C-alpha positions as CSV (number, residue, x, y, z in Angstrom):
1,M,155.9,139.0,60.0
2,T,153.5,138.4,62.7
3,R,151.4,135.3,62.4
4,F,147.7,135.3,64.1
5,V,145.1,132.4,64.4
6,I,141.7,133.9,63.9
7,G,138.4,132.3,65.1
8,P,135.3,132.4,63.2
9,D,133.9,135.4,65.2
10,V,136.9,137.3,63.8
11,A,136.7,136.1,60.5
12,L,133.1,137.6,60.4
13,V,134.0,140.9,61.7
14,L,136.6,141.2,59.0
15,A,134.2,140.2,56.3
16,A,131.7,142.5,57.5
17,E,133.9,145.6,57.5
18,R,135.8,144.3,54.3
19,A,138.8,145.3,56.5
20,T,142.4,145.3,55.3
21,I,144.9,143.4,57.3
22,A,148.6,144.8,57.6
23,P,150.6,143.8,55.2
24,D,153.3,142.6,57.5
25,H,150.8,140.3,59.1
26,Q,149.8,136.7,58.1
27,L,146.3,135.1,59.0
28,V,146.3,131.1,60.0
29,A,143.4,128.8,61.0
30,P,142.1,125.7,60.9
31,T,140.6,124.3,57.9
32,L,137.8,123.8,59.8
33,L,137.0,127.5,59.8
34,R,135.9,127.4,56.1
35,S,133.0,125.1,57.3
36,Q,132.3,127.3,60.7
37,V,131.8,130.6,58.8
38,L,129.6,129.0,56.2
39,T,127.3,127.5,59.0
40,M,127.4,131.0,60.5
41,L,126.2,132.9,57.7
42,F,123.8,130.3,56.4
43,E,122.5,130.9,60.1
44,A,122.3,134.5,59.5
45,V,120.6,134.3,56.6
46,A,117.8,132.0,58.1
47,R,117.3,134.4,60.9
48,G,116.9,137.5,58.4
49,E,120.0,139.4,60.0
50,L,121.5,138.9,56.6
51,D,120.3,138.6,53.1
52,R,122.0,136.0,50.8
53,A,123.6,138.3,48.5
54,E,125.5,140.3,51.6
55,A,126.5,136.4,52.9
56,S,127.8,135.8,49.5
57,R,129.8,138.7,49.4
58,R,131.4,138.3,53.2
59,L,132.2,134.4,51.9
60,D,133.8,136.0,48.6
61,F,135.8,138.4,50.8
62,L,137.0,135.8,53.2
63,R,138.3,133.4,50.5
64,G,140.4,136.4,48.8
65,L,141.8,137.0,52.1
66,R,145.8,136.0,52.4
67,M,145.3,133.2,55.0
68,R,146.9,129.8,55.3
69,L,144.4,127.2,56.4
70,L,145.9,124.0,58.5
71,G,144.5,120.6,59.9
72,D,147.1,117.7,60.1
73,R,147.8,115.1,62.2
74,V,149.8,117.1,64.7
75,L,147.3,119.9,65.0
76,Q,144.4,117.4,65.8
77,A,146.6,115.4,68.1
78,N,147.5,119.0,70.0
79,A,143.9,120.0,69.9
80,W,143.0,116.8,71.6
81,R,145.4,117.1,74.1
82,I,144.1,120.9,75.0
83,A,140.4,119.9,74.6
84,D,141.0,117.5,77.5
85,E,143.2,119.5,79.4
86,L,140.7,122.9,79.3
87,G,137.5,120.6,79.7
88,F,136.1,121.7,76.4
89,P,132.9,119.6,75.3
90,D,134.8,119.2,71.8
91,T,138.0,119.8,69.7
92,Y,136.9,122.7,67.6
93,T,138.0,125.5,69.7
94,A,141.1,123.5,70.8
95,E,142.2,123.3,67.0
96,Y,142.7,127.4,67.0
97,I,144.7,126.8,70.2
98,A,146.7,124.3,69.2
99,L,147.5,126.1,65.6
100,T,148.4,129.0,67.5
101,R,150.9,127.0,70.1
102,L,152.4,125.6,67.0
103,Q,152.5,128.0,64.1
104,A,151.3,131.7,65.3
105,D,152.5,134.4,67.6
106,A,149.2,134.9,68.9
107,F,145.4,134.0,68.9
108,V,142.7,136.7,68.0
109,T,138.9,136.1,69.5
110,L,136.2,138.3,70.4
111,D,135.3,136.1,73.3
112,P,136.4,137.4,76.5
113,R,136.1,134.1,78.6
114,L,137.7,132.3,76.0
115,A,140.7,134.5,75.6
116,E,140.8,134.2,79.7
117,A,140.6,130.6,79.4
118,V,143.6,130.3,77.1
119,R,145.7,133.0,78.1
120,G,148.1,131.0,79.9
121,L,148.6,128.8,77.1
122,V,149.1,131.4,74.0
123,R,149.1,134.8,73.7
124,V,145.8,136.5,73.0
125,A,145.8,139.8,70.9
126,P,143.1,141.9,70.5
127,L,141.2,142.5,66.9
128,D,142.7,145.8,66.2
129,D,146.6,144.1,66.0
130,L,145.5,142.7,62.7
131,R,145.1,146.3,61.1
């Protein structure tokens, strides 16, 4: 089984596509993913890019994914160190990288700058590897 950490960008694409994850893969994310996705969908509705019903469908899809959400002390301590090391302005993104280091095989992001910044710390995989 391959364990992938996904960020909110990837989660939203999976929800929009109602994607099927390969059965031999497991998704993992920090607990903050729930709040980030909720906010991103709320903002998309406010901008008129989605209607409320579609945003709700996407949230329901994500809630139904077989995904483990983690956020313990060890993860937070590692996120702090990574954010400091990489000069991040906060620890949000660092939680995803820390979780990849601690619990997963690869990190999936759609952000090419982020992928490049963390390539020396964790393995970065393309979205297609989830399918």
